[in-house]
N, CA, C, O and the ligand as a Tripos MOL2 file, in Angstrom:
@<TRIPOS>MOLECULE
protein
  321   319    81     0     0
PROTEIN
NO_CHARGES

@<TRIPOS>ATOM
      1 N          31.4190   45.7590   -9.0990 N.3       1 MET1
      2 CA         32.2580   45.4220   -7.8000 C.3       1 MET1
      3 C          31.3980   44.0950   -7.3420 C.2       1 MET1
      4 O          30.1680   44.1000   -7.3290 O.2       1 MET1
      5 N          32.2360   42.9020   -6.9500 N.am      2 ALA2
      6 CA         31.6790   41.8910   -6.2870 C.3       2 ALA2
      7 C          30.9960   42.1380   -4.9130 C.2       2 ALA2
      8 O          31.6100   42.7010   -4.0060 O.2       2 ALA2
      9 N          29.8840   41.7650   -4.7920 N.am      3 LYS3
     10 CA         28.8220   41.7790   -3.6580 C.3       3 LYS3
     11 C          29.6080   40.7870   -2.3360 C.2       3 LYS3
     12 O          29.7340   39.5690   -2.4630 O.2       3 LYS3
     13 N          30.0080   41.4160   -1.3010 N.am      4 LYS4
     14 CA         30.2950   40.6820   -0.1490 C.3       4 LYS4
     15 C          29.2420   40.1460    0.5730 C.2       4 LYS4
     16 O          28.3350   40.8840    0.9560 O.2       4 LYS4
     17 N          29.2430   38.8690    0.8270 N.am      5 ILE5
     18 CA         28.0950   38.1590    1.3350 C.3       5 ILE5
     19 C          28.2380   38.4510    3.0200 C.2       5 ILE5
     20 O          27.3800   39.1590    3.5480 O.2       5 ILE5
     21 N          28.9880   38.0680    3.5740 N.am      6 GLN6
     22 CA         29.1450   38.0660    5.0130 C.3       6 GLN6
     23 C          30.5890   38.0210    5.5480 C.2       6 GLN6
     24 O          31.5580   37.8840    4.8020 O.2       6 GLN6
     25 N          30.6530   38.1150    6.5700 N.am      7 ALA7
     26 CA         32.0710   38.0950    7.2520 C.3       7 ALA7
     27 C          32.5290   36.6050    7.1380 C.2       7 ALA7
     28 O          31.9970   35.8640    7.9650 O.2       7 ALA7
     29 N          33.3230   36.0810    6.3610 N.am      8 LEU8
     30 CA         33.6370   34.8730    6.1730 C.3       8 LEU8
     31 C          34.6630   34.1880    7.5090 C.2       8 LEU8
     32 O          35.6770   34.7040    7.9810 O.2       8 LEU8
     33 N          34.1520   33.1520    7.8230 N.am      9 THR9
     34 CA         34.6650   32.3320    9.0170 C.3       9 THR9
     35 C          36.0510   31.5720    8.5720 C.2       9 THR9
     36 O          36.8020   31.0800    9.4130 O.2       9 THR9
     37 N          36.3250   31.5250    7.0850 N.am     10 THR10
     38 CA         37.1990   30.5110    6.4850 C.3      10 THR10
     39 C          38.5620   31.3370    6.1630 C.2      10 THR10
     40 O          39.4100   30.8830    5.3950 O.2      10 THR10
     41 N          38.6950   32.5780    6.8130 N.am     11 LYS11
     42 CA         40.0340   33.1340    6.4770 C.3      11 LYS11
     43 C          41.2300   32.4570    6.9810 C.2      11 LYS11
     44 O          42.3570   32.6250    6.5150 O.2      11 LYS11
     45 N          40.8950   31.5840    8.0790 N.am     12 ARG12
     46 CA         41.9660   30.5130    8.3580 C.3      12 ARG12
     47 C          42.8390   29.5990    7.3780 C.2      12 ARG12
     48 O          43.9280   29.0530    7.5550 O.2      12 ARG12
     49 N          41.8670   29.6330    6.1500 N.am     13 PHE13
     50 CA         42.3750   28.6840    4.9810 C.3      13 PHE13
     51 C          43.2790   29.5940    4.0980 C.2      13 PHE13
     52 O          43.8600   29.0870    3.1380 O.2      13 PHE13
     53 N          43.3960   30.6870    4.3320 N.am     14 GLY14
     54 CA         44.1260   31.5650    3.4220 C.3      14 GLY14
     55 C          43.7180   31.4870    2.0470 C.2      14 GLY14
     56 O          42.5480   31.7700    1.7910 O.2      14 GLY14
     57 N          44.6380   31.0880    0.9550 N.am     15 ALA15
     58 CA         44.1860   31.1450   -0.2240 C.3      15 ALA15
     59 C          43.8130   29.6580   -0.7820 C.2      15 ALA15
     60 O          43.7070   29.4890   -1.9960 O.2      15 ALA15
     61 N          43.6580   28.8040   -0.0500 N.am     16 ARG16
     62 CA         43.4230   27.5230   -0.5610 C.3      16 ARG16
     63 C          42.0910   27.1220   -0.5770 C.2      16 ARG16
     64 O          41.2020   27.8080   -0.0710 O.2      16 ARG16
     65 N          41.8800   25.9750   -1.1660 N.am     17 TYR17
     66 CA         40.4440   25.1840   -1.4690 C.3      17 TYR17
     67 C          39.4550   25.9780   -2.1230 C.2      17 TYR17
     68 O          38.3160   25.5120   -2.1530 O.2      17 TYR17
     69 N          39.6820   27.1430   -2.6800 N.am     18 GLY18
     70 CA         38.4610   27.6170   -3.8970 C.3      18 GLY18
     71 C          37.6360   28.5650   -3.0520 C.2      18 GLY18
     72 O          37.5880   28.4470   -1.8270 O.2      18 GLY18
     73 N          36.9670   29.5350   -3.7420 N.am     19 ARG19
     74 CA         36.1790   30.6600   -3.2890 C.3      19 ARG19
     75 C          34.7340   29.8100   -2.7470 C.2      19 ARG19
     76 O          34.2140   30.0050   -1.6480 O.2      19 ARG19
     77 N          34.2860   28.9420   -3.6720 N.am     20 LYS20
     78 CA         33.1120   28.4320   -3.5860 C.3      20 LYS20
     79 C          32.6740   27.3930   -2.3570 C.2      20 LYS20
     80 O          31.6260   27.2570   -1.7250 O.2      20 LYS20
     81 N          34.0970   26.6580   -2.3130 N.am     21 THR21
     82 CA         34.2290   25.7160   -1.0740 C.3      21 THR21
     83 C          34.3110   26.4830    0.2130 C.2      21 THR21
     84 O          33.8190   25.9780    1.2220 O.2      21 THR21
     85 N          34.8320   27.5370    0.2600 N.am     22 LYS22
     86 CA         35.0840   28.0470    1.7960 C.3      22 LYS22
     87 C          33.8760   29.0540    1.9970 C.2      22 LYS22
     88 O          33.6500   29.5960    3.0790 O.2      22 LYS22
     89 N          33.0690   29.2650    0.7700 N.am     23 LEU23
     90 CA         31.6440   30.1810    0.9860 C.3      23 LEU23
     91 C          30.6990   28.9710    1.7200 C.2      23 LEU23
     92 O          30.0340   29.2040    2.7300 O.2      23 LEU23
     93 N          30.7380   27.8360    1.1520 N.am     24 LYS24
     94 CA         29.7860   26.8730    1.8480 C.3      24 LYS24
     95 C          30.0940   26.4420    3.2320 C.2      24 LYS24
     96 O          29.2760   26.1150    4.0920 O.2      24 LYS24
     97 N          31.3880   26.4870    3.3290 N.am     25 VAL25
     98 CA         31.7610   25.8920    4.7180 C.3      25 VAL25
     99 C          31.3760   27.1540    5.6880 C.2      25 VAL25
    100 O          30.8200   26.9170    6.7610 O.2      25 VAL25
    101 N          31.6630   28.4240    5.3200 N.am     26 SER26
    102 CA         31.2700   29.3880    6.3040 C.3      26 SER26
    103 C          29.7920   29.4370    6.4250 C.2      26 SER26
    104 O          29.3040   29.5670    7.5480 O.2      26 SER26
    105 N          29.0580   29.3500    5.4130 N.am     27 LEU27
    106 CA         27.6680   29.2210    5.5930 C.3      27 LEU27
    107 C          27.1180   28.1210    6.8290 C.2      27 LEU27
    108 O          26.3200   28.3500    7.7380 O.2      27 LEU27
    109 N          27.8100   26.9270    6.5230 N.am     28 ILE28
    110 CA         27.5760   25.9660    7.3440 C.3      28 ILE28
    111 C          28.0120   26.2300    8.8200 C.2      28 ILE28
    112 O          27.2730   25.9200    9.7550 O.2      28 ILE28
    113 N          29.2570   26.8210    9.0070 N.am     29 GLU29
    114 CA         29.4810   27.2230   10.4500 C.3      29 GLU29
    115 C          28.7730   28.2920   11.0600 C.2      29 GLU29
    116 O          28.6450   28.3750   12.2810 O.2      29 GLU29
    117 N          28.2120   29.2810   10.0890 N.am     30 ALA30
    118 CA         27.6360   30.3000   10.8040 C.3      30 ALA30
    119 C          26.0380   29.6610   11.2360 C.2      30 ALA30
    120 O          25.4030   30.0960   12.1970 O.2      30 ALA30
    121 N          25.6270   28.7310   10.4740 N.am     31 GLU31
    122 CA         24.3310   27.9180   11.0540 C.3      31 GLU31
    123 C          24.3950   27.2960   12.2780 C.2      31 GLU31
    124 O          23.5770   27.3610   13.1960 O.2      31 GLU31
    125 N          25.7010   26.5290   12.2060 N.am     32 ARG32
    126 CA         26.0610   25.7400   13.4620 C.3      32 ARG32
    127 C          25.9810   26.5960   14.5160 C.2      32 ARG32
    128 O          25.1410   26.3710   15.3880 O.2      32 ARG32
    129 N          26.8210   27.6880   14.6060 N.am     33 ARG33
    130 CA         27.0050   28.6720   15.6800 C.3      33 ARG33
    131 C          25.8980   29.3400   16.3600 C.2      33 ARG33
    132 O          25.8980   29.7230   17.5300 O.2      33 ARG33
    133 N          24.7510   29.4590   15.3220 N.am     34 LYS34
    134 CA         23.6550   30.3650   16.0090 C.3      34 LYS34
    135 C          22.8070   29.4550   16.9170 C.2      34 LYS34
    136 O          22.7410   28.2280   16.8360 O.2      34 LYS34
    137 N          22.1510   30.2700   17.8170 N.am     35 LYS35
    138 CA         21.0230   29.3070   18.4800 C.3      35 LYS35
    139 C          19.8980   28.8520   17.7360 C.2      35 LYS35
    140 O          19.4160   29.5370   16.8340 O.2      35 LYS35
    141 N          19.4020   27.6190   18.0940 N.am     36 GLN36
    142 CA         18.4950   27.0440   17.2710 C.3      36 GLN36
    143 C          17.3170   26.8220   18.0860 C.2      36 GLN36
    144 O          17.4090   27.0470   19.2930 O.2      36 GLN36
    145 N          16.1620   26.3910   17.5700 N.am     37 ARG37
    146 CA         14.9310   26.2190   17.9960 C.3      37 ARG37
    147 C          15.0410   25.1280   18.7710 C.2      37 ARG37
    148 O          15.8260   24.2820   18.3430 O.2      37 ARG37
    149 N          14.4480   24.8700   19.8650 N.am     38 CYS38
    150 CA         14.1570   23.5060   20.6100 C.3      38 CYS38
    151 C          12.8220   22.8020   20.2230 C.2      38 CYS38
    152 O          11.6920   23.2800   20.3260 O.2      38 CYS38
    153 N          13.1620   21.6150   19.7740 N.am     39 PRO39
    154 CA         11.9340   20.9770   19.6300 C.3      39 PRO39
    155 C          10.9900   20.6110   20.5500 C.2      39 PRO39
    156 O           9.8980   20.1490   20.2160 O.2      39 PRO39
    157 N          11.3630   20.8000   21.8010 N.am     40 PHE40
    158 CA         10.4500   20.4420   23.0240 C.3      40 PHE40
    159 C           9.6840   21.6950   23.5430 C.2      40 PHE40
    160 O           8.4830   21.7600   23.8060 O.2      40 PHE40
    161 N          10.6960   22.7530   23.6460 N.am     41 CYS41
    162 CA         10.2380   23.8800   24.6530 C.3      41 CYS41
    163 C           9.6990   25.2310   23.4270 C.2      41 CYS41
    164 O           8.8890   26.1340   23.6340 O.2      41 CYS41
    165 N          10.3930   24.9720   22.3150 N.am     42 LEU42
    166 CA         10.1870   25.7940   21.0110 C.3      42 LEU42
    167 C          10.9130   27.1560   21.4450 C.2      42 LEU42
    168 O          10.5440   28.2300   20.9700 O.2      42 LEU42
    169 N          11.8460   27.0730   22.2670 N.am     43 LYS43
    170 CA         12.5670   28.5520   22.4140 C.3      43 LYS43
    171 C          13.9280   28.4130   21.7330 C.2      43 LYS43
    172 O          14.5300   27.3420   21.6570 O.2      43 LYS43
    173 N          14.3840   29.6140   21.2290 N.am     44 GLU44
    174 CA         15.6580   29.5630   20.5160 C.3      44 GLU44
    175 C          16.8120   29.5530   21.3230 C.2      44 GLU44
    176 O          17.5220   30.5590   21.3430 O.2      44 GLU44
    177 N          17.1660   28.3400   22.1410 N.am     45 LYS45
    178 CA         18.0000   28.2260   23.1560 C.3      45 LYS45
    179 C          18.8750   27.0650   22.8760 C.2      45 LYS45
    180 O          19.6240   26.7030   23.7830 O.2      45 LYS45
    181 N          18.8880   26.3380   21.5850 N.am     46 VAL46
    182 CA         19.6290   25.2380   21.6910 C.3      46 VAL46
    183 C          21.1060   25.4100   21.3340 C.2      46 VAL46
    184 O          21.1720   26.3050   20.4910 O.2      46 VAL46
    185 N          22.0290   25.0430   21.5530 N.am     47 LYS47
    186 CA         23.6370   24.9920   21.2150 C.3      47 LYS47
    187 C          24.1120   23.7500   20.9530 C.2      47 LYS47
    188 O          23.5630   22.7440   21.4040 O.2      47 LYS47
    189 N          25.0050   23.7220   20.3210 N.am     48 ARG48
    190 CA         25.4990   22.5400   19.7990 C.3      48 ARG48
    191 C          26.7140   21.9500   20.7700 C.2      48 ARG48
    192 O          27.7320   22.6410   20.8130 O.2      48 ARG48
    193 N          26.6870   20.8270   21.4870 N.am     49 VAL49
    194 CA         27.5510   20.2570   22.3030 C.3      49 VAL49
    195 C          28.7160   19.6470   21.4620 C.2      49 VAL49
    196 O          29.8630   20.0910   21.5020 O.2      49 VAL49
    197 N          28.3320   18.6260   20.7240 N.am     50 ALA50
    198 CA         29.2010   18.0540   19.9040 C.3      50 ALA50
    199 C          28.4360   17.7480   18.3970 C.2      50 ALA50
    200 O          27.4390   18.3400   17.9830 O.2      50 ALA50
    201 N          29.2560   16.5540   17.6310 N.am     51 TYR51
    202 CA         28.6480   16.4230   16.3030 C.3      51 TYR51
    203 C          27.2660   15.6030   16.5690 C.2      51 TYR51
    204 O          27.2780   14.4330   16.9520 O.2      51 TYR51
    205 N          26.0660   16.3460   16.3230 N.am     52 GLY52
    206 CA         24.9530   15.7640   16.2840 C.3      52 GLY52
    207 C          24.3900   15.7630   17.8120 C.2      52 GLY52
    208 O          23.4450   15.0480   18.1470 O.2      52 GLY52
    209 N          24.9360   16.4670   18.5270 N.am     53 ILE53
    210 CA         24.4740   16.3460   19.9140 C.3      53 ILE53
    211 C          24.0710   17.9170   20.3830 C.2      53 ILE53
    212 O          24.9380   18.7860   20.2870 O.2      53 ILE53
    213 N          22.9310   18.2030   20.8160 N.am     54 TRP54
    214 CA         22.4280   19.3820   21.0910 C.3      54 TRP54
    215 C          21.8380   19.6460   22.1900 C.2      54 TRP54
    216 O          21.1070   18.7570   22.6270 O.2      54 TRP54
    217 N          21.9520   20.8450   22.9290 N.am     55 LYS55
    218 CA         21.5440   21.0660   24.3930 C.3      55 LYS55
    219 C          20.8110   22.1420   24.5540 C.2      55 LYS55
    220 O          21.3800   23.2050   24.3040 O.2      55 LYS55
    221 N          19.4200   22.1980   24.9920 N.am     56 CYS56
    222 CA         18.7930   23.6140   25.1620 C.3      56 CYS56
    223 C          19.0150   23.9660   26.6130 C.2      56 CYS56
    224 O          19.0820   23.2190   27.5890 O.2      56 CYS56
    225 N          19.1190   25.3690   26.5220 N.am     57 GLY57
    226 CA         19.3870   26.2550   27.5370 C.3      57 GLY57
    227 C          18.2190   26.4960   28.4940 C.2      57 GLY57
    228 O          18.3680   26.8110   29.6750 O.2      57 GLY57
    229 N          17.0710   26.3260   27.8950 N.am     58 ALA58
    230 CA         15.9710   26.7990   28.6880 C.3      58 ALA58
    231 C          15.3750   25.4750   29.3440 C.2      58 ALA58
    232 O          15.2150   25.4870   30.5640 O.2      58 ALA58
    233 N          15.0530   24.3920   28.6580 N.am     59 CYS59
    234 CA         14.5380   23.1150   29.2630 C.3      59 CYS59
    235 C          15.5790   22.0920   29.8120 C.2      59 CYS59
    236 O          15.3460   21.0920   30.4910 O.2      59 CYS59
    237 N          16.6530   22.5130   29.4140 N.am     60 ASN60
    238 CA         17.6690   21.4520   29.8890 C.3      60 ASN60
    239 C          18.0420   20.1100   28.9470 C.2      60 ASN60
    240 O          18.8680   19.2410   29.2270 O.2      60 ASN60
    241 N          17.4180   20.1710   28.0660 N.am     61 SER61
    242 CA         17.1580   18.7830   27.3530 C.3      61 SER61
    243 C          18.2970   18.4270   26.4900 C.2      61 SER61
    244 O          18.6240   19.3700   25.7690 O.2      61 SER61
    245 N          18.9580   17.4290   26.3470 N.am     62 LYS62
    246 CA         19.9780   17.1500   25.5050 C.3      62 LYS62
    247 C          19.5150   15.9000   24.4450 C.2      62 LYS62
    248 O          19.1090   14.8010   24.8230 O.2      62 LYS62
    249 N          19.6490   16.2650   23.2400 N.am     63 PHE63
    250 CA         19.0310   15.0900   22.2950 C.3      63 PHE63
    251 C          20.0130   15.5820   20.9840 C.2      63 PHE63
    252 O          20.5860   16.6420   20.7320 O.2      63 PHE63
    253 N          19.8960   14.0340   20.1530 N.am     64 ALA64
    254 CA         20.3830   14.1840   18.9640 C.3      64 ALA64
    255 C          19.7430   14.8170   17.8200 C.2      64 ALA64
    256 O          18.5500   14.6630   17.5550 O.2      64 ALA64
    257 N          20.5680   15.5450   17.1340 N.am     65 GLY65
    258 CA         20.1400   16.0890   15.7580 C.3      65 GLY65
    259 C          21.0060   15.8370   14.6610 C.2      65 GLY65
    260 O          21.6950   14.8230   14.5480 O.2      65 GLY65
    261 N          20.9560   16.7990   13.8370 N.am     66 LYS66
    262 CA         21.9480   16.5990   12.5700 C.3      66 LYS66
    263 C          23.3090   17.2780   12.9680 C.2      66 LYS66
    264 O          23.4540   18.0020   13.9530 O.2      66 LYS66
    265 N          24.3200   16.9300   12.0280 N.am     67 ALA67
    266 CA         25.5880   17.2950   12.5410 C.3      67 ALA67
    267 C          25.8400   18.7280   12.8040 C.2      67 ALA67
    268 O          26.4810   19.0210   13.8130 O.2      67 ALA67
    269 N          25.3590   19.7590   11.9210 N.am     68 TYR68
    270 CA         25.3770   21.1130   12.0330 C.3      68 TYR68
    271 C          24.1730   21.8570   12.4190 C.2      68 TYR68
    272 O          24.1770   22.9830   12.9160 O.2      68 TYR68
    273 N          23.1770   21.1670   12.1610 N.am     69 THR69
    274 CA         21.7990   21.8130   12.5980 C.3      69 THR69
    275 C          20.8170   21.0930   13.3240 C.2      69 THR69
    276 O          20.9210   19.8700   13.4070 O.2      69 THR69
    277 N          19.9490   21.6490   13.8200 N.am     70 VAL70
    278 CA         18.8570   20.7420   14.5170 C.3      70 VAL70
    279 C          18.0870   19.8900   13.6600 C.2      70 VAL70
    280 O          18.1460   18.6630   13.7380 O.2      70 VAL70
    281 N          17.3820   20.4950   12.8630 N.am     71 GLU71
    282 CA         16.6980   19.6620   11.6980 C.3      71 GLU71
    283 C          16.8240   20.2870   10.1130 C.2      71 GLU71
    284 O          16.8580   19.5870    9.1000 O.2      71 GLU71
    285 N          16.8690   21.3730   10.1390 N.am     72 LYS72
    286 CA         17.1320   22.0340    8.7510 C.3      72 LYS72
    287 C          18.1780   21.8060    7.9870 C.2      72 LYS72
    288 O          19.2400   21.8680    8.6060 O.2      72 LYS72
    289 N          18.2690   21.5520    6.8010 N.am     73 ARG73
    290 CA         19.2930   21.1740    5.8990 C.3      73 ARG73
    291 C          19.6690   22.5860    5.1800 C.2      73 ARG73
    292 O          18.7370   23.3350    4.8870 O.2      73 ARG73
    293 N          20.8840   22.9360    4.9150 N.am     74 ILE74
    294 CA         21.3880   23.7110    4.1040 C.3      74 ILE74
    295 C          21.4390   23.2220    2.7980 C.2      74 ILE74
    296 O          22.1350   22.2540    2.4920 O.2      74 ILE74
    297 N          20.6820   23.8870    1.9490 N.am     75 THR75
    298 CA         20.6840   23.3550    0.4370 C.3      75 THR75
    299 C          21.8280   24.0880   -0.4130 C.2      75 THR75
    300 O          22.4580   25.0930   -0.0850 O.2      75 THR75
    301 N          21.9370   23.3470   -1.5650 N.am     76 ALA76
    302 CA         22.9680   24.1010   -2.4260 C.3      76 ALA76
    303 C          22.4630   25.4770   -3.0520 C.2      76 ALA76
    304 O          23.1340   26.4600   -3.3660 O.2      76 ALA76
    305 N          21.2510   25.2920   -3.1340 N.am     77 GLU77
    306 CA         20.7290   26.6450   -3.7520 C.3      77 GLU77
    307 C          20.9270   27.8470   -3.0040 C.2      77 GLU77
    308 O          21.0830   28.9160   -3.5950 O.2      77 GLU77
    309 N          20.9350   27.7580   -1.6070 N.am     78 GLU78
    310 CA         20.9960   28.9650   -0.8200 C.3      78 GLU78
    311 C          22.3870   29.3210   -0.9160 C.2      78 GLU78
    312 O          22.6940   30.4960   -0.7160 O.2      78 GLU78
    313 N          23.4140   28.3320   -1.2400 N.am     79 VAL79
    314 CA         24.8700   28.9480   -1.3270 C.3      79 VAL79
    315 C          25.1290   29.7220   -2.8270 C.2      79 VAL79
    316 O          25.9590   30.6240   -2.9390 O.2      79 VAL79
    317 N          24.3970   29.2920   -3.8220 N.am     80 GLU80
    318 CA         24.6430   30.0160   -5.0360 C.3      80 GLU80
    319 C          24.2880   31.5260   -5.0920 C.2      80 GLU80
    320 O          24.4890   32.1700   -6.1220 O.2      80 GLU80
    321 ZN         13.9720   23.3710   25.1600 Zn       81 ZN81
@<TRIPOS>BOND
     1     1     2 1
     2     2     3 1
     3     3     4 2
     4     3     5 am
     5     5     6 1
     6     6     7 1
     7     7     8 2
     8     7     9 am
     9     9    10 1
    10    10    11 1
    11    11    12 2
    12    11    13 am
    13    13    14 1
    14    14    15 1
    15    15    16 2
    16    15    17 am
    17    17    18 1
    18    18    19 1
    19    19    20 2
    20    19    21 am
    21    21    22 1
    22    22    23 1
    23    23    24 2
    24    23    25 am
    25    25    26 1
    26    26    27 1
    27    27    28 2
    28    27    29 am
    29    29    30 1
    30    30    31 1
    31    31    32 2
    32    31    33 am
    33    33    34 1
    34    34    35 1
    35    35    36 2
    36    35    37 am
    37    37    38 1
    38    38    39 1
    39    39    40 2
    40    39    41 am
    41    41    42 1
    42    42    43 1
    43    43    44 2
    44    43    45 am
    45    45    46 1
    46    46    47 1
    47    47    48 2
    48    47    49 am
    49    49    50 1
    50    50    51 1
    51    51    52 2
    52    51    53 am
    53    53    54 1
    54    54    55 1
    55    55    56 2
    56    55    57 am
    57    57    58 1
    58    58    59 1
    59    59    60 2
    60    59    61 am
    61    61    62 1
    62    62    63 1
    63    63    64 2
    64    63    65 am
    65    65    66 1
    66    66    67 1
    67    67    68 2
    68    67    69 am
    69    69    70 1
    70    70    71 1
    71    71    72 2
    72    71    73 am
    73    73    74 1
    74    74    75 1
    75    75    76 2
    76    75    77 am
    77    77    78 1
    78    78    79 1
    79    79    80 2
    80    79    81 am
    81    81    82 1
    82    82    83 1
    83    83    84 2
    84    83    85 am
    85    85    86 1
    86    86    87 1
    87    87    88 2
    88    87    89 am
    89    89    90 1
    90    90    91 1
    91    91    92 2
    92    91    93 am
    93    93    94 1
    94    94    95 1
    95    95    96 2
    96    95    97 am
    97    97    98 1
    98    98    99 1
    99    99   100 2
   100    99   101 am
   101   101   102 1
   102   102   103 1
   103   103   104 2
   104   103   105 am
   105   105   106 1
   106   106   107 1
   107   107   108 2
   108   107   109 am
   109   109   110 1
   110   110   111 1
   111   111   112 2
   112   111   113 am
   113   113   114 1
   114   114   115 1
   115   115   116 2
   116   115   117 am
   117   117   118 1
   118   118   119 1
   119   119   120 2
   120   119   121 am
   121   121   122 1
   122   122   123 1
   123   123   124 2
   124   123   125 am
   125   125   126 1
   126   126   127 1
   127   127   128 2
   128   127   129 am
   129   129   130 1
   130   130   131 1
   131   131   132 2
   132   131   133 am
   133   133   134 1
   134   134   135 1
   135   135   136 2
   136   135   137 am
   137   137   138 1
   138   138   139 1
   139   139   140 2
   140   139   141 am
   141   141   142 1
   142   142   143 1
   143   143   144 2
   144   143   145 am
   145   145   146 1
   146   146   147 1
   147   147   148 2
   148   147   149 am
   149   149   150 1
   150   150   151 1
   151   151   152 2
   152   151   153 am
   153   153   154 1
   154   154   155 1
   155   155   156 2
   156   155   157 am
   157   157   158 1
   158   158   159 1
   159   159   160 2
   160   159   161 am
   161   161   162 1
   162   162   163 1
   163   163   164 2
   164   163   165 am
   165   165   166 1
   166   166   167 1
   167   167   168 2
   168   167   169 am
   169   169   170 1
   170   170   171 1
   171   171   172 2
   172   171   173 am
   173   173   174 1
   174   174   175 1
   175   175   176 2
   176   175   177 am
   177   177   178 1
   178   178   179 1
   179   179   180 2
   180   179   181 am
   181   181   182 1
   182   182   183 1
   183   183   184 2
   184   183   185 am
   185   185   186 1
   186   186   187 1
   187   187   188 2
   188   187   189 am
   189   189   190 1
   190   190   191 1
   191   191   192 2
   192   191   193 am
   193   193   194 1
   194   194   195 1
   195   195   196 2
   196   195   197 am
   197   197   198 1
   198   198   199 1
   199   199   200 2
   200   199   201 am
   201   201   202 1
   202   202   203 1
   203   203   204 2
   204   203   205 am
   205   205   206 1
   206   206   207 1
   207   207   208 2
   208   207   209 am
   209   209   210 1
   210   210   211 1
   211   211   212 2
   212   211   213 am
   213   213   214 1
   214   214   215 1
   215   215   216 2
   216   215   217 am
   217   217   218 1
   218   218   219 1
   219   219   220 2
   220   219   221 am
   221   221   222 1
   222   222   223 1
   223   223   224 2
   224   223   225 am
   225   225   226 1
   226   226   227 1
   227   227   228 2
   228   227   229 am
   229   229   230 1
   230   230   231 1
   231   231   232 2
   232   231   233 am
   233   233   234 1
   234   234   235 1
   235   235   236 2
   236   235   237 am
   237   237   238 1
   238   238   239 1
   239   239   240 2
   240   239   241 am
   241   241   242 1
   242   242   243 1
   243   243   244 2
   244   243   245 am
   245   245   246 1
   246   246   247 1
   247   247   248 2
   248   247   249 am
   249   249   250 1
   250   250   251 1
   251   251   252 2
   252   251   253 am
   253   253   254 1
   254   254   255 1
   255   255   256 2
   256   255   257 am
   257   257   258 1
   258   258   259 1
   259   259   260 2
   260   259   261 am
   261   261   262 1
   262   262   263 1
   263   263   264 2
   264   263   265 am
   265   265   266 1
   266   266   267 1
   267   267   268 2
   268   267   269 am
   269   269   270 1
   270   270   271 1
   271   271   272 2
   272   271   273 am
   273   273   274 1
   274   274   275 1
   275   275   276 2
   276   275   277 am
   277   277   278 1
   278   278   279 1
   279   279   280 2
   280   279   281 am
   281   281   282 1
   282   282   283 1
   283   283   284 2
   284   283   285 am
   285   285   286 1
   286   286   287 1
   287   287   288 2
   288   287   289 am
   289   289   290 1
   290   290   291 1
   291   291   292 2
   292   291   293 am
   293   293   294 1
   294   294   295 1
   295   295   296 2
   296   295   297 am
   297   297   298 1
   298   298   299 1
   299   299   300 2
   300   299   301 am
   301   301   302 1
   302   302   303 1
   303   303   304 2
   304   303   305 am
   305   305   306 1
   306   306   307 1
   307   307   308 2
   308   307   309 am
   309   309   310 1
   310   310   311 1
   311   311   312 2
   312   311   313 am
   313   313   314 1
   314   314   315 1
   315   315   316 2
   316   315   317 am
   317   317   318 1
   318   318   319 1
   319   319   320 2
@<TRIPOS>SUBSTRUCTURE
     1 MET1         2 RESIDUE 1 A MET
     2 ALA2         6 RESIDUE 1 A ALA
     3 LYS3        10 RESIDUE 1 A LYS
     4 LYS4        14 RESIDUE 1 A LYS
     5 ILE5        18 RESIDUE 1 A ILE
     6 GLN6        22 RESIDUE 1 A GLN
     7 ALA7        26 RESIDUE 1 A ALA
     8 LEU8        30 RESIDUE 1 A LEU
     9 THR9        34 RESIDUE 1 A THR
    10 THR10       38 RESIDUE 1 A THR
    11 LYS11       42 RESIDUE 1 A LYS
    12 ARG12       46 RESIDUE 1 A ARG
    13 PHE13       50 RESIDUE 1 A PHE
    14 GLY14       54 RESIDUE 1 A GLY
    15 ALA15       58 RESIDUE 1 A ALA
    16 ARG16       62 RESIDUE 1 A ARG
    17 TYR17       66 RESIDUE 1 A TYR
    18 GLY18       70 RESIDUE 1 A GLY
    19 ARG19       74 RESIDUE 1 A ARG
    20 LYS20       78 RESIDUE 1 A LYS
    21 THR21       82 RESIDUE 1 A THR
    22 LYS22       86 RESIDUE 1 A LYS
    23 LEU23       90 RESIDUE 1 A LEU
    24 LYS24       94 RESIDUE 1 A LYS
    25 VAL25       98 RESIDUE 1 A VAL
    26 SER26      102 RESIDUE 1 A SER
    27 LEU27      106 RESIDUE 1 A LEU
    28 ILE28      110 RESIDUE 1 A ILE
    29 GLU29      114 RESIDUE 1 A GLU
    30 ALA30      118 RESIDUE 1 A ALA
    31 GLU31      122 RESIDUE 1 A GLU
    32 ARG32      126 RESIDUE 1 A ARG
    33 ARG33      130 RESIDUE 1 A ARG
    34 LYS34      134 RESIDUE 1 A LYS
    35 LYS35      138 RESIDUE 1 A LYS
    36 GLN36      142 RESIDUE 1 A GLN
    37 ARG37      146 RESIDUE 1 A ARG
    38 CYS38      150 RESIDUE 1 A CYS
    39 PRO39      154 RESIDUE 1 A PRO
    40 PHE40      158 RESIDUE 1 A PHE
    41 CYS41      162 RESIDUE 1 A CYS
    42 LEU42      166 RESIDUE 1 A LEU
    43 LYS43      170 RESIDUE 1 A LYS
    44 GLU44      174 RESIDUE 1 A GLU
    45 LYS45      178 RESIDUE 1 A LYS
    46 VAL46      182 RESIDUE 1 A VAL
    47 LYS47      186 RESIDUE 1 A LYS
    48 ARG48      190 RESIDUE 1 A ARG
    49 VAL49      194 RESIDUE 1 A VAL
    50 ALA50      198 RESIDUE 1 A ALA
    51 TYR51      202 RESIDUE 1 A TYR
    52 GLY52      206 RESIDUE 1 A GLY
    53 ILE53      210 RESIDUE 1 A ILE
    54 TRP54      214 RESIDUE 1 A TRP
    55 LYS55      218 RESIDUE 1 A LYS
    56 CYS56      222 RESIDUE 1 A CYS
    57 GLY57      226 RESIDUE 1 A GLY
    58 ALA58      230 RESIDUE 1 A ALA
    59 CYS59      234 RESIDUE 1 A CYS
    60 ASN60      238 RESIDUE 1 A ASN
    61 SER61      242 RESIDUE 1 A SER
    62 LYS62      246 RESIDUE 1 A LYS
    63 PHE63      250 RESIDUE 1 A PHE
    64 ALA64      254 RESIDUE 1 A ALA
    65 GLY65      258 RESIDUE 1 A GLY
    66 LYS66      262 RESIDUE 1 A LYS
    67 ALA67      266 RESIDUE 1 A ALA
    68 TYR68      270 RESIDUE 1 A TYR
    69 THR69      274 RESIDUE 1 A THR
    70 VAL70      278 RESIDUE 1 A VAL
    71 GLU71      282 RESIDUE 1 A GLU
    72 LYS72      286 RESIDUE 1 A LYS
    73 ARG73      290 RESIDUE 1 A ARG
    74 ILE74      294 RESIDUE 1 A ILE
    75 THR75      298 RESIDUE 1 A THR
    76 ALA76      302 RESIDUE 1 A ALA
    77 GLU77      306 RESIDUE 1 A GLU
    78 GLU78      310 RESIDUE 1 A GLU
    79 VAL79      314 RESIDUE 1 A VAL
    80 GLU80      318 RESIDUE 1 A GLU
    81 ZN81       321 GROUP 0 **** ****
């Protein structure tokens, strides 16, 4: 039986776009939504405001980062 990886956030796409593409999108979206580590106070309180804009709930700093993560990149190997 095929292994179920996680609750996919891509059910809204229905049967379209293919399994692998949807898996990648869901991993990126999960990464985007979770709280990230602040580079200033090192607390995991950073939330995304908009594309590349992040705000820390602890020290109240707003700064630029990557579009979906503060610094870390999701590699293709992690998706496989
Ligand atoms: Zn902070």
